[in-house]
N, C-alpha and C positions, 0 to 999 in steps of 0.2 A: 579213599580218605581225604580226597581234595576237597569235598564239600564240607568236612569237618572244621571246627574251630581251630584256629591255630594252637591255642593252648593245649587243646586236647591231643592234637596231633603230636605235638613235643612231647607230651606225657606218655602216649603210648609207644613212639620211637624209643623213648629211655627204658622203658618196660619190656617191649618185645623185640628189641634190637632189629628194627626194620621188618620184622616178620609181621603177616597179616594176623589181626585178631581173630579169634575163633569165633564161629558163626553164632554160637550160643551169647555172646556178648552183644550182638547187634541191637537189640532192644535197650540195653542198659546204656549203650554208648549213645544211641540216639537222644536218649532222656538228657544224658550229661551235656551232649552237643549243645541241645536246646536251652538247657540251663544257663551254659556260658554266653550263648548270644542273648538270651534274656539279661543276663547281667551287664552286658555292654551296652543294652538298649538303655537300661536303667541308670547306668554310669553317664552316658552320653546326656540323658535328661537332668541328671543331678548336676553335672558340670554347667550345663545351660542356665539352670535355674540359678547356681551361685553366681554365675556370670551376671546374669541380670540383677540379682539381688545386690551384688558388688556395684554395679553401674547405679541402680537406684538409690543405693546407699551413699554413694559419691555425690549424686545429683541433690540428694536431700541435705547433705553437708554443706554443699555450695549454696543451696538455697538459704539455709540457716546462717552461715556466714554473710551472705548478701543482706539478708534481712538485719543482722546484729550491725553490720557495718553502715547500712542505710539509716537504721533508727537509733542505734546506740552509739554513744560517743566513745564509751570506756566499757568494757566488761572485765571483771576481774572474778577469779575463784579463789577463795581465801578457806583456811582452815578455822578452827574454832577459836583459836587465839588472834586470828585478824592476819596472818602470815599469807602472802601472795603466793599462790600455787600456779596460776596461769594468768596470763594478761593478753587481751586483744583490743585493738582499737587505737586512738589517738594518744600515743606516750607524751606528746607535747600538749598537754591539757592545763587549762588554768587552774584546775582543782588539784594538780599535783606540783610539788616541790622541785621533782627532776625528771630527766627524761630517760635516764639509762639506769640499768641495774634494779629494776622494780621488783622482779621475781625474788621472793625470799625474804623481802622486808614485810614488817607489819604494815598495814594500811593505816594505822593512826599517825605512823612515821612519815609516810608518803605523802598525805594530803597537806595542804597549807594549814598554818595555824588556825586561821579564822574558821576552818570546817573541822577540825580534829575533834572537838567536843561532840559534834553531831555524830562522827563515826565511832567514837567511844561507845556513846549511848546505843547505838545501833548493835555493836558486838555483844554488849550486855544484855540486849533484848533476844539477840539469836541464841546466846548461850542459854537464857533462862526459858525461853518460850519455843524456839524454832518454829516462829511462823512467818509468813511473808511480812517485810516490813517496808513501809513507804514514808519517805520524809524528803524535805527541800532543804536546800542551802543556798544562801544569798551571799555573794562575796562583792564588796563595795558599797557605796552609797550613791543615792540620786539616781539620774537617768541613765548613769553609766554602769550602774550595778548589773552584775552577771547573776543568773538564777539557773540552779541545777535542781533535776528531779533524780532521786536515788531510790532503786528497789534493791532490796536483799531477801533473795529467795533460798531457803534451807534445800540442801543437796544431800546425797547419800555420804556415808562415812565422815559425818559432823563437819561436813563442809557447807559453804554457802556462795551462790552466785550473786556479785554485786553488779547492778546495771547502772551506768551514770548517763543521764542525757542532759544537754545543754537547752533549757527552754527559755533562755533570755529573750529571743524574738518573739515567742509566744506570750511571754509576760508583758513584753513592751506593747505587743498588740492589744492584748486585754486592758492594759493601763489607757491606751489611746482610745479603745471603745468606750471605757469608763468614762474618760473626760469628755468625748463626744456626746454620751448620754448625759451628762452634768450639763454641757452646754446646751443641749436640747432642752432639757428640763428648765435650764434659765430662760432660754428663748420663749417657751411655753409661758412661764410666769410673767415674763415681759408683755407677751401677747395678750394675756389675761387681763394685765393691768393696763395695757393700752385700750382694750374693750371697755374696761370700767371708765378709765379717763375719759375717753370719747363719748361715753354715754352720758356723763354727767357734766361734762366741760361746757355744752351748751347751754344747759339750764343755769349752771353757776356763774357763768360769765355774764348772762343775762341779768342774774339777780345782782351781781357786782356791778353792772354798768352805773346805776344811780350814784352807787357810792363813790365811784371813780369818776365821774362825769361831773354831777351837780356840784361838788365843791369848787370847781373851776368858776362856776357863776357866782356861787356865793362868795368866795374871796374876792372876786372883782368888785362887789358891792361893799365889802368891808374894808375899813382902815386897818392898815398892818399893825397899828399899836392896840387895836381891839384884843381883849383876853380870848374872844371866841375864835379869832383869826387862827392862832396856833392849834386850837382844838380842831378845826375843819381840816387843817393841814395834815394833822395826825390821822384824822378818819380816813382822808384820801390815801396817805402813805401805806395805812395797814390794808385798805382795800387793794391798793397796787401790789402789795406783797402776796396777798392771797390769791390774786390773778396770776402773780409769777409763779406760785406753785402749781397751780393748774397747768401752765405752760411747761413747767418742769415735767409734769406728769406725761403731757403729750409728746415732750421731746426725747424721754426716756424710752417711751413706747414707739418711738420713731414715727409717730403719726402728725407731727406738726408740718405745717405748709412752709415751704421755702423753694425759693428757684436757686440751685448752685450758680455761684459765681467765682471768679478768680479772686483769691484773697491772700495778702501777705501776712503770713503767720507772725512776723516780727511787729507787723502794725497792730495787730490784735493784742500782743503782749504789752507794746508800749501805751496803747491805748487804756488797757486795765490798770497798769502801773501809774498812769497819771490820773485815774478816776477818783472821785470822793470815796467810793466805796474801799478802794485799797489804802488810802490814807486814814480812813477810819478803822481799817484792820491793823495797820502799823500801830496807832495810837492805842489799840486795845492790848498789844503785845509789844511793848517798847524793848524788850530785851532780845528780840529776834531780829538778825540783821538778813537783809535780803541782798544777793549779788546775782547780776544777769550777765551772761555772755552770749549776746546775740550775733549770729553770723552777719558778716558784712553785706552780703548779696541778699537781695529779695528771696523770701522763701514762699513762692506762690502756690497755692493748694486749691482745689476745687471744693466749695462747700458753702455752708451758710455763714455771712458774717457773724450773725448773731449767736448761733450755736458754738462757732470756735470762740467767740468771747466768753461765753458761758462755761465753756470747758476749761479756758485758762483761769478764769475766776475761781471755780470750783477746785481745781487742782491747787492752787496757789493757797487758798483758804483752807483745805484740807492740810496742807503741809504747816501751815502756820498753827493750826489746831492740834497737829501731832505732837508738837514741842511742848515739854513742861518746863517752864523757866525759861533761861537763856539758850539760844540755839542759832542755827543757820539755814536759811533757805537759798537753794540756786537754782536759777531758770537759765537753760543752756539751748540754743537752736543750731542746729548744723544740717549741711547736705551729707546724705549717707547714700551706700549703695549697697544694702542688705543682700543682694544676690537671693538664691534659693534658700529660704530659711523656713522650711516647712516644720510646723510644731504638731504636737499631739491634737490641738484643736483648731488651728487655721494654718494658711499658708500666706507667706509674704510675697506679693507679686514681684518680679524682677523689675530692674530699673531704678532711677534715681528716686530717693524719698526726701522730704523734709521731717527732720527730727526734732520734737519738742521733748526737753527732759525737766522735770521738777524734782529736786531731791531734798530732803530735809534731814535733820539730825534729831529726829524724834524719838518716840517710844518703840517704832517697828511694829513688825507683825509677824505672826507665825503663818506656815503655809496654809493651815486650815482656814485662818482668818482672810488669807489673801483670795481663798477660794470663794468667798461669799462677798467680798467689799463692793461688787458692782451690783448687789441685788438691791431692789428697793426697801427703804427703811431699814437696812443693816447699817448699825451704827455703833461705834465703840466709844463715841464721847460720852464724855460725864456730864453731870448736870452743871449747867452754867455755859456750856459750849452752844454755838449757833449751829443752825442747821436744822433740815427736816430728814436727814436720812436720805434724801434724794440727790446729794450733791455727786458722787461717784456714778451714781446711775445715769444722771444726766450726761457725764463726760463720757459714759460707755455708749449711749445712743448717739451723741453728736459725733464721735469719732466714726462709729459704724456707718453713719449717714454720709461721712467724708470719706468712705472706702478705706478708712484707716485701720490701724492695729494698736492694741495696747499692750504693754509689757510692764509687769511689775517686778521690781527686786526689793526684798527686805529682809532684815533680820532682827528678832526681838532684841531691843537696847540699842541698835546701831543704825536706825533711822531707815528710810525708804526712798525708792527712786521709782517714778512713773515715766516710762518712755512712751511717747506717742509718734507713730510712723504715719506719714501720709503720702500717697503718691503726687509727685510733683505735677503742675498744670503748665501746658506749653503756651498759655495766654499770659498777658501781663496783668497785674492786679489791678482791680477797680479801685479807685481811690475812694474813701467814705465820703458820702455827701455831707457838707456842711450843714448845720440845722438852718433851715431857711428862716427868713425874718418872718414874724407874724404877719398876715396880711388879711386883708378884707376881701371880698368877693370880687374877682376880676370882672370889672365892668357889670357889677350887679347879677352875676350868674344865677340862673334858674336851676334848681335841683329837684329831683324827685326821689323820696326816700320810701323804699319799699320793705316793709317788715309786717309779719303776720301778729307780733305782739303790741299792742297798743302803747303800753309804755315804753318800748323801744323806739317806736315811731316819734312818740312826743318828747323823749330825750334828745334824739338825733336832731328833730327839728329845731328844738330851743337852742341846742348848741350852734347849730350853723346859722340860725337867724341872728343870734348875738355876734356873729361875725359879718352880718350883712348880706347873706345869701338869701334869694327868694326861694322858700322851700315849699313844695308840695307833698303829699304822702299818699301811699296806696297800702292796703291791708293784705295784699298778696299779689302773686305774678299776673293772674287773670285781670285783675282791677287795674295794675300797671299797663298792661297792653291795651285796654280799653281807654286809659287816661292818654297815652301816647299816640293814639290814633286821631286824636283831636287837639292836642298841644304839643308846643316844642319846649324841650328842656334842654340845658347844656350838659347835664350830668345825671345818670340815675345810679343811686346807692342801693344795691341789691344783697339782701340777706339772703345765705344760702340755704337754710334749714326752714322751709316754710309748708305749704302744702304737700302732703304725701307723693301725690303725683305730679307735682309741679313745683320743683325747687328753684334756687337761684340760677343754676345752669340750663334748666329747661326755659327759665323765663329770659334770660340773655340770648338763646338761641331764637326765641320767638320775637324778641325785640328786634334783632339783626334781620329776621325774615321781613319786617315791615320798615326797618330804618336801618339799613347796614351800616351807617357810619355814625350810630347813636353811642357816644361816650358813654361808659358803665364801670362802676367801682364795686368790687365784692366786699361785703362787710359781712362777719359772722362771728359767733362765739364758738364754733366748733370748726377746727382747721381739719376737714375732711380731705386729705391730699389730693386724692384722684379727682374728685369732682371740682375742686378748687383749681388744680392744675389744668384740667380740661377748660374752664372758664377763662383762666389767663392765657391759654393757648388759642381760644376762640377770639381773642381781642380785648378781655376786660382790661382796663388800665391800673390793675392793683388789686392789693387785698389788704384789708384793716381787720384786725383781730380785736374782737370785744374782749373785755372793756376797754374804751380808748379815753383819753383826756380830751379836753377841748384842743391843744395845740397838735395833738397827733392827728385827729380828724380833720382840722383845717389844712394841716399839710399835705395829708393824703388827697384831699379834695383838690386843692390848689395844683398840686403835681399832676393829678388825673387830667384836669382841664388844659394843662399847658403840655402834655404827652400825647403824641400820636400813638395809636395802638399798634402792637407787634403782633402779627397773626403767624401760626405755625402752619406752615404749608404741608 
């Protein structure tokens, strides 16, 4: 009996009182014994299966909890009335009114008042449709607002699972991406306009040159009392304004030519406030009062003196024109240490900055309007206002050229403030050169005018001859080289845009190969920055933008004759 199952042995002892079973039972007992052993094997397999299943279920539950904890801020199970049956997650949550005693209360009473209507609507949809519901809730306003994504999934026994996720960072990232896309689109529009402006600037400036330059000669032959004198002056003024618009296009497209120099921001402001242009603006708006609070120390930045002056003029003019009737404009400068001020669209560098603020008490702007104010030809000015719609676009291009940043603060009906931040320069500001006296040719200097357009050559020669210069002309770079091989001149005036394969820079380099010390002055109606800058780096003694007046070209020639070249090594 020792090989029989223990349970079978106990049953036989109880039945036979330790007597051996009859031989006739042997076959039956073997079958019963095998059945008991098979049962043991099946039971062990079942226990092992249950153990494995229990472990797998525990692991699955752990995985689900990990997923919930990692992806879901708050999980609620509610009944059809909204009563919370179970809760898991962050009980200290901005969408909840309290942290304790949440189970048993209705979800409408637990969430903050701002979100309660959205959850009440969710319950009504759950009761009516019993389908998956998805919606979002926004708490707060502006950049500090928080965003939440809510899912309500119907469950058994007329219950629902509510999943709440904080998607604030994702929403802010999407907003940053949207603003970057807008900035990229604006940059592309600027670039397109720059290509357009660059393409037409040369031809337009050449067309305007006679209208700008010939009046100087005509006026010198007229008596100031002549009725024609004032007409010619107005013709020249109109041509100069047209030329200024072309320069504005080049400036806002950031294709204008200039060499950065240290400039005192306060000097740029004082110069404009003392100018006839500002006095004219004041006389047009007599009810507007301007106050200025300029920092006592010099605010030196790196940039173009002309572009900074344009930015100051356009900002102040824009402030005046934003005011209807009486009002105030305030101009303030200061040193600031902005620190790390990264925004959705740009990053302000660390270190000291010079700050220029222009504030007005005008009509103000909406956020949507602020998004467009730096776009070319976008204007809210009514009939009778000055400007071409390029003013703030010019400001934008000028500030960016100076590695600066613009911030705009405005509220409809409460005025606007423009803050311009510029990295400070370690150099001392260069003082503006005083206007030199009108002069005749130093010692009867000999000049060579190189231009492929006959009318431009004739115009430039006539202007310079009227000031006593001896002037020769060449119709292109190759002709100029041939002339210089047999003649000596004191200065060569080079147009930049000439033959396709031999422009002003090519001509300059060829001249220097045969006459290394030959002074040259670049003259062009198209400020193609890289070619002009390379010419200046190679030793050209200056750049003159077409169209130019008699005084402008005379001063440029005189300065070039008196200045030694500065070569970039």
